[in-house]
C-alpha positions in Angstrom: 56.1 79.4 128.2 54.9 82.8 128.8 54.9 86.1 126.6 54.3 89.7 127.4 51.7 90.5 128.4 51.4 89.6 131.5 49.9 85.9 132.2 47.3 85.3 135.1 50.2 84.0 137.7 52.1 87.3 137.1 49.3 89.5 137.5 48.4 87.9 140.4 52.0 88.0 141.8 51.7 91.8 141.2 48.5 92.1 143.2 50.1 90.4 146.0 53.5 92.5 145.7 51.4 95.8 145.9 49.8 94.7 149.3 53.5 95.0 150.5 52.7 91.9 153.1 49.3 93.0 154.0 46.6 90.4 153.2 44.2 90.7 150.2 40.9 88.5 150.2 40.3 85.8 147.5 37.0 87.6 146.6 38.9 90.6 145.6 41.3 88.8 143.8 38.8 87.3 141.9 37.0 90.0 141.0 40.7 92.2 140.1 41.7 89.3 137.9 38.3 88.7 136.3 38.7 85.1 137.3 36.8 82.2 139.8 38.0 82.0 143.5 38.9 78.3 142.6 41.2 79.7 139.7 43.0 82.0 142.2 43.6 79.1 144.4 45.0 77.1 141.3 47.3 79.9 140.4 48.4 80.2 144.0 49.3 76.8 144.2 51.3 77.3 141.2 53.0 80.5 142.7 54.2 78.4 145.3 55.6 75.7 143.2 57.8 78.5 142.2 58.9 79.2 145.2 56.7 81.8 146.4 55.9 81.9 149.9 52.4 82.8 150.3 50.4 82.8 153.3 46.4 81.7 153.3 44.1 82.5 156.0 40.7 81.8 156.1 38.2 84.9 156.6 41.4 87.2 155.5 42.6 85.9 152.2 46.2 85.6 150.9 49.7 87.2 151.6 52.8 87.3 150.2 55.4 86.7 152.8 58.7 86.1 150.3 59.3 86.6 146.7 61.8 84.3 144.8 64.2 85.5 142.4 62.2 85.5 139.5 62.9 86.3 135.5 59.6 86.3 134.2 57.9 89.0 131.7 56.2 90.4 134.7 59.5 90.9 136.4 61.8 92.5 133.6 59.6 94.3 131.4 58.3 97.0 133.9 61.1 100.0 133.5 62.5 98.2 131.0 62.5 101.4 128.3 64.2 99.9 125.3 63.6 101.1 121.7 63.3 97.8 120.1 65.2 94.7 122.0 62.9 93.2 124.6 59.8 94.6 123.4 58.6 90.9 122.5 59.5 88.4 125.3 59.0 85.0 125.8 59.5 83.0 129.1 60.2 79.7 129.9 60.6 78.1 133.2 63.0 75.1 131.5 63.5 74.8 128.1 66.5 72.7 125.9 68.1 76.0 125.1 67.1 79.6 124.8 69.1 79.7 121.3 66.9 76.8 120.0 63.5 78.4 121.0 64.7 81.8 119.7 65.7 80.3 116.2 62.0 78.6 116.3 60.6 81.9 116.9 62.5 83.6 114.2 61.2 80.6 111.7 58.0 81.7 112.6 58.3 85.6 111.9 59.1 86.5 115.4 59.9 90.4 115.3 63.6 92.1 115.6 64.4 92.4 119.1 62.3 89.3 120.2 63.8 87.8 123.6 63.5 84.5 125.2 64.3 84.1 128.8 64.5 80.7 130.9 64.9 80.2 134.4 66.7 76.9 133.4 68.1 75.1 130.2 68.8 71.5 130.0 70.7 71.7 127.0 72.4 74.7 126.8 75.4 75.3 124.5 78.4 77.3 123.9 80.9 77.7 121.4 82.2 74.4 119.2 78.8 72.3 120.5 80.5 72.7 124.4 77.6 72.5 127.2 76.9 75.8 129.0 75.8 74.4 132.7 72.8 76.1 133.7 71.0 74.7 136.9 67.5 76.6 138.0 67.1 79.6 140.0 70.6 81.0 139.7 71.7 82.4 136.4 70.4 84.5 133.7 70.3 82.8 130.1 68.4 84.5 127.4 68.9 85.0 123.4 67.6 87.7 121.4 66.4 87.5 118.0 67.9 90.4 115.3 67.1 90.7 111.8 69.5 93.7 111.1 69.8 94.9 107.9 73.1 94.4 106.9 75.2 91.9 104.6 75.8 88.3 106.3 79.7 89.0 106.1 78.9 91.4 109.0 76.9 89.3 111.3 80.1 88.2 113.5 80.3 91.7 114.7 77.1 91.4 116.3 78.9 89.0 118.9 81.1 92.3 120.1 78.0 94.1 120.4 76.6 91.6 122.7 80.0 91.1 124.6 79.8 94.9 125.4 76.3 94.7 126.2 76.8 92.0 128.9 80.0 93.9 130.3 78.5 97.0 130.5 75.4 95.7 132.4 77.1 93.8 134.7 79.9 96.3 135.4 77.0 99.2 136.3 75.0 96.3 138.1 77.5 95.3 140.6 80.5 97.7 140.8 82.8 94.9 139.6 85.5 95.3 136.7 84.7 93.1 133.6 86.9 91.9 131.0 86.2 90.5 127.3 88.2 87.4 125.8 88.1 87.3 122.3 86.1 85.6 120.9 82.9 85.2 123.4 83.7 84.9 126.7 83.8 87.7 129.7 86.0 87.6 132.7 85.6 88.4 136.4 89.3 88.3 138.0 90.2 86.1 135.0 87.9 83.5 135.7 84.7 83.1 133.3 81.6 84.9 134.4 79.5 85.0 131.2 79.7 83.3 127.8 78.2 84.0 124.0 76.9 82.1 121.4 75.6 83.6 117.9 73.8 81.6 115.3 72.6 82.8 112.0 70.1 82.3 109.4 71.1 83.7 106.0 71.6 83.5 102.3 74.3 84.5 100.5 73.0 88.4 100.0 70.6 88.6 103.0 70.5 87.8 106.7 67.2 86.2 107.9 68.0 86.6 111.4 70.7 86.2 113.9 70.3 85.0 117.4 72.6 86.2 120.2 72.9 83.8 123.3 74.0 85.2 126.5 74.7 83.3 129.9 75.4 84.9 133.0 76.8 83.2 136.1 74.8 85.6 138.7 74.4 83.8 141.8 76.1 79.8 141.5 77.8 78.9 144.3 81.1 76.9 143.7 80.0 73.7 144.5 77.6 74.0 141.9 80.3 74.5 139.1 80.7 71.2 137.0 84.3 69.4 137.5 85.4 69.4 134.0 85.4 73.0 133.0 87.8 73.8 130.4 88.3 77.3 131.9 88.2 78.4 135.6 84.6 80.0 136.1 83.1 82.3 138.7 80.1 83.9 139.6 78.9 87.4 140.7 77.7 86.0 143.9 81.1 84.2 144.5 83.0 87.7 143.3 81.2 89.8 145.6 80.1 87.7 148.7 76.4 88.4 147.7 73.5 87.4 145.6 72.1 89.6 142.9 68.2 89.7 141.8 68.6 88.3 138.1 65.7 90.4 136.8 67.1 93.7 137.6 70.1 92.8 135.6 68.2 91.4 132.7 66.5 94.8 132.4 69.7 96.5 132.5 71.4 94.2 129.8 68.6 94.6 127.0 68.7 98.8 127.7 72.4 98.3 126.7 72.3 95.7 124.0 69.3 97.9 122.6 71.4 101.2 122.7 74.6 99.4 121.2 72.9 97.8 118.2 71.2 101.2 117.7 74.8 102.2 117.5 76.1 99.4 115.3 73.2 100.0 112.6 73.5 103.7 112.6 77.4 104.2 112.9 79.0 100.5 111.9 81.0 98.5 113.5 84.4 100.8 113.9 82.9 102.2 117.5 81.9 98.8 118.8 85.4 97.5 118.1 87.1 100.7 119.8 84.9 99.8 122.6 85.7 96.3 122.8 89.2 96.6 122.7 89.1 98.7 125.6 87.9 96.2 127.8 89.9 93.1 126.5 92.1 90.9 128.8 94.8 90.7 126.3 95.4 94.0 125.2 98.9 94.6 125.0 100.1 91.0 126.0 101.6 88.1 124.7 99.0 85.3 123.4 98.9 82.0 122.5 95.9 80.6 120.1 94.7 77.4 119.4 93.4 76.9 116.1 92.7 73.0 116.7 95.2 72.1 114.3 98.5 73.8 115.7 99.1 76.7 118.0 100.4 80.5 117.2 101.9 82.9 119.4 102.4 86.5 119.2 101.2 90.3 120.6 97.4 90.7 120.6 96.9 93.4 118.3 93.3 94.2 118.2 90.6 93.0 115.9 89.8 93.6 112.2 87.0 95.1 110.8 85.2 91.5 110.7 86.2 90.7 114.4 89.0 88.4 113.7 91.8 88.7 116.0 95.0 90.5 114.9 98.6 88.7 116.3 101.4 90.4 115.6 104.4 88.2 115.4 107.0 90.6 114.8 107.1 90.6 110.9 104.9 91.6 108.2 101.1 91.9 108.6 99.4 90.9 111.7 97.9 87.3 111.4 94.1 86.9 110.9 92.8 84.3 113.4 89.1 83.5 113.0 88.2 80.7 115.4 90.5 79.2 118.4 91.1 79.6 121.8 93.1 82.0 123.4 95.4 82.1 126.5 97.7 84.6 127.9 101.7 83.8 128.0 102.8 86.8 130.2 
């Protein structure tokens, strides 16, 4: 685990990158890092284990030949420019779940806006306890700890804030159009490209913290997806035919989330809901909702002030649905 400010590996990597492929001596690295040359060599080996291609030569030193796609604080924080979200950032090469780690930090008193990022998750999870497939080096997995001064009944609204942030970041970064799917998925060409999971710790009158978990399929290939997916999935790479650096996407996502969270706190849920509905995949369409015990059909009529799905069945007030799986009928 590492957290901002940069650890020794990140500082060493930054120095190597500054050389733009030129050599830098071990003595110079030792001096600038304030560590022994033996410590420099140990960090070089650690960076190689992270897939950094670093050449070493006697009397010349070291040079960086190729950078891996990293999501460390050293890659994400430069140029972040957020007011709150991401000012504290914790990184794991691998963890069970970024949501679990964010909850632990929440219990320990971590500040509003703390972000947990992992290169891989061994027990990533989605809604209803479903497993989120998270191999190393290809996707973006992060969780954001928030401490909003709003009543607990408004906490579900933050899932829509997160969905908007993810949709805007993906579209701005890659140029592809992304749709949102109630309650917590994002679709690209009708296939799932990202998912959300929000969890809360609260009393009856006060939120202690909310954790917004976000997973984006960035560079996954088709053969990396599990065979038993409940919903067809894709990645940015599959949709566009090219790979995408994850740190730049993470930085953009945190920037959008920072702006939308500030809007939510300052203006309430109404402007968030309006923006979300404009991106909704089922807007104006007939849908079926599987509520676990039964299935209901009707016209998608938007979301209410709590984020519940409104289902127009043709008579009376729209039916409010708070949980379920949605599929289009036409």
